N, C-alpha and C positions, 0 to 999 in steps of 0.2 A: 794824315788821308792820302796822299800820292806819294810814290815813288820820287818823283824827280829829287836828285841829285848833281850838285855844279861836276858837269860835266859826261854828263849821265840825262839825253837829253832822247825824248821817245820815238819808237824806229816807225812807229804808224799810231794809226787811231784809229777810228772809227766811230761813228757814234750821225746817232738819230734825235733829231730833237734835245734833252736833256741832256741825253742819254748819252755812255760812250765805251766806250773800251781800247784801250789806251794796249800796249805791245812795250815793250822794255828788254831792249837787251842786256842784258848784266855780264861782268866778270866771274871765272871763279876756281877755285887750284879743287881738282879732283885731290884722292886720297894720296894719289903714291903721285903727285906735286906738281903732273903737269898741267898748264893753265888753260883751261875749257872757255868757254859761253854759249848762257839757257841765255831763255827767256818768257818774260813772265809775261803776264796781263794783269793789270789794275782796271775796275770796276766800277761805273761811277754817274752820280747825276748831280746834274746841276742847279742851282732854284734859286734867286732874289730872298733877301730877309727882308725885313721888316724897312730894316733902312733902305731898301732896296741894293746891297752890296750884294752881289754874284756871292751865292757857297760852294760847295762840293760835300758831300756824302754816298753814304752805302748802304743806306736803309733806299728800300723799295716801296711806293706803292701799286696796288694792285693791276692798276691803267699802267706799269713801270715795264710790267713783265713782258710784253711781245716786244717792246721792243730792245730791249733789256737783251732778250733772245736772240735776235737779230745782229744786234752785235757784237755779240760770241761768239754766234754762227762761223761770222764774217773776219772772224779773227783770228778761231781753226784754220779756215779757210785759209786761207791769206800761209797758217805755220804749219801747217801740213803740205802745200806749194811751195812751199824751200825747201823746206827742207826735204821732200823729192825731185827737186831740181837741182839739188845743192846735196843728195848725199845725207846717210840716216842721222848725222846729226847738226848739218850748217855751221860750221863753226866759222866758213871765211865767208861769207855771204853781209855783206854788205849794204845799205839800201841808207836814203835824205832820207828823214823825216815826212811823211803824206802826214795827213786827215779827207780820214775816205768818211763824206756825210752821202746817208740812205736815208733815201725819199722810199 
């Protein structure tokens, strides 16, 4: 369900309760052959199954929606401010992974 790849740690994670939005930095190649970076966002809800094991899903319940809205807004704000401070594409931006808990 998540975009986890070896060597591709999340750039930033916003979470409130069991709901989270994770920002991933990806590398690709443009049609011109030029290398580029772009960000994607994964959204999920964590829960415990009947055996007590933590699981992740992209399915939401009605009460999850306000929290999901909040983490999406924080991710959007983070990406928008990052791009504004680094030019239109922000390709040279490096950041250490950190999780921001929203209360």
